[in-house]
N, C-alpha and C positions, 0 to 999 in steps of 0.2 A: 613883413612876415609875422613879426611879433604881434602886431595889431590883429591880424587874421586869427592867429592862435588864441589871442585873448578873447576875441568875439566868440569863437567856437567854445571855449571853456566857459564863458559867461552863459552862453545858450544852454550848454549841458547842465550847468548849475541851476539855471532857471527851470529847466525841464524836471530835474530831480526834485527841486523845491515844490513845483506844482504837483508832481506825483505824490509826494509826501502829504501835501495839503489835501489832495483828493482822497488818499487813503484814510485820512483822519475824518473826512466828511463823506465817506463812501455812501452812495445811494443804495440803501438796502431795500428789501421787500416789505419791511415794516416802516411805516411813516407816521410820525406824530402830527395829527391835524389838531385844530383848535378844540374839536369835540372829543377826540380820543385817538387811539392808535389803530391803524388799519394795516392789513397785510394783503399784498397783491401776489401776482404770479409773474414769472419770467417766460416770455415766448421763445420759440426756437430761434428767432432772429436776434435775440438779445434785448429786445424792447421789454420794458417792465410795464405791466398793465394792472390797473387798479379799477375793478369793475363793480358797479353797483354801490357807489359811495353815496351815502345820504347827505344831502346838502341843506335839508330843511325837514321839519317835522312832517309826518304824514298828514295831508290835508283831508282828514276824515272826521266823521261825527260833527262836532261843533265847529271844526276847522274847515268844513266844506264851505266854499265861498267866503273864505277869509284870505287876507294876504299871507304869504308863506311865513312861517314862524321859524326862528333859529333852532337848529337841531340841538337837543339837550345832550350833554356829555354822557359817555358810557364808560364802564370799567372794563379792563382787560383789552384783548385784541379782537377787533372786528374783522372777520375774513371778507375780503372784497376780491374774490377770485372768479365770480360769475356775474352775469348781468342780472339786475334786479327787475322788478315789475315794469312792464310797459304801461303808458298812460291808458286810461279808459277810452275806448273808441269803438264805433261800429265797424263792420267790414265794408269799407267804402271803395277801396281801390284794388281789391284782390289781395293775393298773398304778398304782403310787404316784407315777409321773411324776417320776423322779429327773433331775437335771441333771449328775450326775457321769459321767465317761467309763466307769467300770467298777465292779463290786463287788469289794472286795479287803480282805484283812486290813490292808493299808497304808491306813488310813482316818482316822487321827487328825488331821483338819484342821478348821478353823473358818472362818467367813465374817463379815466386818465391814462394816456399812453406816453411814456417818456423813454428816451434813449440816453438820458444824462447819466454820466458815471459818478458825478459828484452832486451833492445837494446845493452847491453854490455856483453852478455853471451859468445861471441867469440866461437860459435859453428863451427865445420868443415863444409865445403861447397863442394857440388858436382854439376858440370855442365854436363848435358847430351846432346850430339849431336846426332840427329836422324840418322837412317839408311835409305836406299833407293837408293843406287848406286850413290849418289850425283846428282840424277835425280828426286827424289821424297821423300816424308815424311815431317813431321812437329813436332815441339815441342808440339803441341796441342794433339797429339795422346794419347789416354787413357793409353796405355801400358807404356808410359814414365812418367805418373803422379807422382809427387814428394811427395804426402801426406804421404804415408806409410814410406818412408825413413825419412821424416821430424820428424815423431813420434819416430824414432830411434835416434834423436838428431843430424841430419845432415840437414843443410839448403840446399834445393835442387832447382836447376834451370834447365829449359830446354830453349834452345835458337834456334830460326830459323836462317837459312842462305840461301843465294841465291843458287839455284840449276839449273842444266841443262845449257842451253845456256846463262842464265842470270848470272850464277855464275862462269862458266868455259869456257869463250870464249876469245880468244886472237887475236890481229890484230896489224900490224905494226903501224897503225895510233894511236891506243890506247896506244901503248908503247911510241910513240913519244910525246903524250900530257901528259903522266903521270909524276908527279914530281919525281917518283923513276925510271922512264924509264923501266917500266915493265907492263905486262898485263896478265890476264888469271886466277889469283888465287882469284877472288873476293869472292867466297864462303868461302874460308879459312880466308880471311881478315875479313869477317863478324864474324867468330868464334873468331878471335883475339879481335875484337871490343867488343864482348860479354864478354870475359874474362876481358878486361879492365874495362867494366862497372861494373862487379861484384867486381873487385879489388877496385874500387872507391866508391861503394855504399853499399856493402853487410853488412858492420858493422852496418848500421842502421836497418837491419833485424835480428840482433843478430848473424851474421856470422863473421868469422875471415878471413880477406883478406889475411892473411899469410898461410891459410890452404885450398887453393882452389885445389880440385881434379877434373880431367876431365875424362869423360867416353863416350863411344859410342859403338854401335853395327853395324857391317858391315861397311857401308860407314862412320858411325860415328866413328868406331874403326880405320879405315884408317885415318880419320881426326885427331884423337888423336895422331897417330904417326907422322903425318905431323907437328902438333903443338909442339910435343916433340923436333923436330929438328929445328924449326923455330926460328931465332933470335928475332922475335917479341913476342914470347910466352913462350919459354922454361924456362925462369927465373921467370915466374909469377905463376907457379904451384907447388904444394906440393906433388902431387901423380898422377899417371895415371893408368887407367883401360881400358883394351882392351877386346872386345867381337867379335871375328871372323873377323879379318882383319888387315892388316898393309901395309903401302906404302914402301915395299922393294921388291926384286925380288920374283916372276916374274912380278912385277908391276913397270916398270922403269919410272923414271921421264923424262920430256921433256925439251929440251933447249928452251930458249925464241924464237929463230928463228924457231924451229920446230913447236912450238905452233902457232906462227904467220902464218906460211904457212898453217897449218891445218885450222885456222880460215878463211883465204882467200879462201881456197878450199870449205869450208862450204857455204860461201856467194855465190860463183860461182855456186855451185850445187843447191842452193835454188833459183837461178835466181835473186839475189839481187845485184844491180849494184854497190853499195858503202856502206861504213860504215855509212855515213850520212843517207842513205835510211833506213838502218837497225835500226838506233837509233830512227827514226821517226815512225817506224811501231808500230801498236798496239801490245801489249804483246802477246795476244793469236794468232794473225796472225804470228808473228815472231816465236813463239814456234812451230806452225804447220809446218812452212817452214824449221826450223832447229831443227830436233829432237836431243835430247841429246845423247852424246856418252856414252857407257857403262863405268862407273867409270872413269871419266876424270882424267888425270895424274896431278901430281904436276909439275908446271912449275918453273924451276930454273931461277927466275926473278931478283935475286940479292937483293931482298927486303924481301918478305915472305920466300923465300928459297934461300940460298946462295950456296947450293950444293945439290947433290942428298941425299935423306934420308939414303941410304945405306952407302954413304961415311961418313956422319956425325955420324951415329951409329958406324961404324967401327973405327972411331977415338976417340970415347967416348966423343963426344962433345954435345950429346943430354942432355935433362933435367936430372939433377942429383937428381932423386926422386925414391921412392919405386914404384914397378910395379906389378899389378895384371892382369893376362892375360890368356885367354883360348879360346877354340872353342868348337863346338858341334860335337857329334859323327857321325852325318849324314849330314855334310855340303854339300855333293854331292854324286852322284851315277854314275857308269859307264853308258855310252850311247852306248852300244853294246850288241849284242845278244849272243856272245861267247867270251871266253878268247882270242882266236886267232884274232877275229875281233877287240877287244879292243887293243890288242898288235899292230896290224897293224895300227890302228888309232893313237896310242901314239908314234909309231916309227917316225911319222912326227915331233914330239916334242923332243923326247929323243934320236933319232938316235942310235948310237952304244951303248948307255947306257941303252937301253930299257930292255933287259933281266935282267941286274943287278938290275935295279930299281924294276921291277916286282918281282924278287926273294926277294929283301930286304923287300918288303911289304907283302910277303907271298902269292902272286898271282901265284899259280902253276897249277890250274885246273879250269874248269868251275864252280865247286862248290864254289870257292873262289870269283867269280865275284860279286855276290850280297850277300856277307857276309862281315864280318869285313875287310878283306884285300882289297877288291874292294872299299868299302866305305871309308876306310882310305886313299887310294891313290887319289880317286876322290875328297875327301874333302881337301886333302893337296894341290891339284892343284888349288883349289878355294880360300880358306881363311886360312886353317890350317897351311900350311908351312910358309907363311909370318908371321903369328902370332908367330909360333915356333921360327922363325929366329930372330924376335925382342927380344924375351925372351933370346935367346942365346947371341945376341949382348949385351944386357943390363947386363946380369949376368957376362959377361967377361970384360966389359969396365967401370963398376961402382962398388962402394962399397955398393950400396943400394940393399935391398932384392928384389928378383923376385919370385912371387908366381904364379904357373901355374896350371890351371884346365882344365878338360874336362867335358863338360856337356852331360850326357848320357840319361836323362829321356825323353821318347817320350810323346807327348801331349796325353791326354786321349781321349776317344771317343767323336766325335762331338755331340753337343747338337741338339735338334730339330730345333733350329734357323738356323743351318748350311744349311739345306734343300739341294738344288742343287748347293751349293757352296763348294769349297774345299780350303784348306790353300794355300796361294801363297808364292813365294820365299821371299819377303820382309816383311812377317809377316801379310799382309792383307789377303783377301780372293778373289777368283775369281769364275766365273761360271764353273761348271764341263763341260768337253768335252762330246760328245756323248758316247765315249768309256768308260769314267769314270763313267757315269751314269749307264752303263750296268754292270760294274764290281762290284763284291761283296765288301762291305766296309771292309777295313783292317787298322790296326794301323801301323804307320811307325815303322821300326825296330830300331829306335834310335831317337835322337833329331835332327830334321831338322834345317836348317839355320833359325835363328831368334826365335826359340822356347824358348830360355832361357830368353827373355826380361821380360815377365810378372812375372816370378819366381824371378829374381834378384831384380826387383823393387817393389816386393810385390803387384802386380796388377792383380792377377788372376781374381778377381771378376769383373774387367773392361772388360773382354773378354767373351762375352756370347755365343761364338760359340763352347765352349767345356764344357763337364760335369766334372768339377774339383772335385777331391776326397780329402779325408783327407791326403793321401800320397802326393798329389800335394801341399797342403797347408804347410805340414811339410817341404818339399824340399824348398819351397819358403821362409819359416822362416829361414832356415839355410843359404840360398844364400843371402838373404837380410841382415842377421846379419854379414856375411862375408864382404859385401859391406860397411856396416855402421862402423864396427870395423876398416877396412882399412882406411876409410876417417878420422877416429878419431886419429889413431896412426900410420898409415903406415904398420899395421900388422893385418891380418884378424882374427887372433885367439881370442877366448873369451870363457867365461864360458859356458859349455854345448855344445860346438861345437867340431867336430872332429879336431884333431891337424893338422895344415897345416905347412909344412916345406918349406923354400925357396929352390930353385934349385941351388943357388950359390955354386960353388965348387963341384957339384955332377952331372955334365952335361952328363956324359956317361950313367948314369942310374938315371935320374932326378926324384924326387918325384913329382907326379901329383895328385892333388885332384880330385877324380872321384865323381862328384856330381850326385847323383841318390837317389833311395829309401834307399839304404845303402851307404851313403856318407862316403868315406874313401880314404886315401892316397894310391897310388900304383905307383910302378916304373916298367918300361918295357925297358930293354936294347935293345930288338929287335925293338921296335918302335922308340927308339932314333936312332938306327942304320939306320932305314929306312929314317928318316928325314936327317941324316947326308949324306946318299947316294944322296938324292935330293940336298942337300947343295953343294956337289961336282959337281953335274951337273950344277946348276945355277951359281956357282961362280968360275968355272974353264974355262969358255969360254974366 
């Protein structure tokens, strides 16, 4: 009895001690960062948000097409209560619903959400890099909002980076003037700068700089894999999460010389006489003259990237961290009216292996074209295969666990707000075509590209274009819990969640978490064989 009373007293004393310590280091709305004091806001749910925090100097004027520069210190208190500028970008994907005041080259800002009560809580951290083909998107988009994940005990950050011609343009003169003798990876270098800022400052927000996880969807996911192999970033992260995309085959890297030649060709095609002229041009004029390439490649510049991502992963020299990765069930669909037409189309890509690949994916008749076999192959050619390949690399070249998922749940019916709009590829909406206006409304037969974002981040309520149901909210709860647990421990499993097994050592019939109304693990030897058949095609050339 005495022992029990003693333990209760000791526990009470410890609680009082912790309370006093917390009061002494109470997390206020004013935070001292290395560059100066910022002041955020407290949301209705108690989460503190610091929005529009500069993490580098504005890359304008002479800093256009230079690596990001450390932010100079300021005096006084900088208000960070509203989102700052979104990156420069054309309107590629419809209304992506930004919350920044304008699109500008002056866009290197990040946002922090924290539910920490004390500055010394050492909570895990997640940095989200937006999708949009490295051509569009912003950390201000509501679907990436970090408040819900913060309530799960994870300090959450979204960070902008330069996109399109401002982030991924190379030229021999830029290489010559660069201290590292390289050019072209400016958007990726911005992401590194954001990681560095978090590493240096996040402890003041109650975060643990030793537990930084990075995640992204689509172009953000591609970016995470580039960061995993970059000597500038790979040793600064504790975990990586991928959502639909990776910079491995069939997305080859470029040599510095190839990138420089491409940049010179772009200037010539735009009628711009010199790099100096391009640097002096107004940002909107320059953007109109040089439209962004679809998913610019990683440039092997000897600085951000010292080899191709494939080579680094194959040698096992990538970040040695746990990995959680997956893709959606309807990443793509065949663009052909019949199986024969699709096969003829794909023969230009697959050559002599066309029949073997179609058979491996179960594409045997017209009835398979717009069913699981056709969707699986089309999705693999877009984002699923490279995501699968990184999982395969990581599970065979590291001792860290690899958790793989497939997100299957289609979005619900559009709400009245959708009107004459329809979901777009990158997650925004666009106006319906005349043909779409005439067609009867129908639900997608699976989860289209980017449909997972609001679920994984707990942000269904921020998207008013769909009538979310109780099922949707339950799926989101499970997905968000997996994300939070992974950030905390490197393992997504937790109480009340379907058990998730790593694929390590089980690659021929790997367990895959099927996230849907009935979330459960499932293994498919046939689908694994289909991806290994594609693997032989891409890596036997």
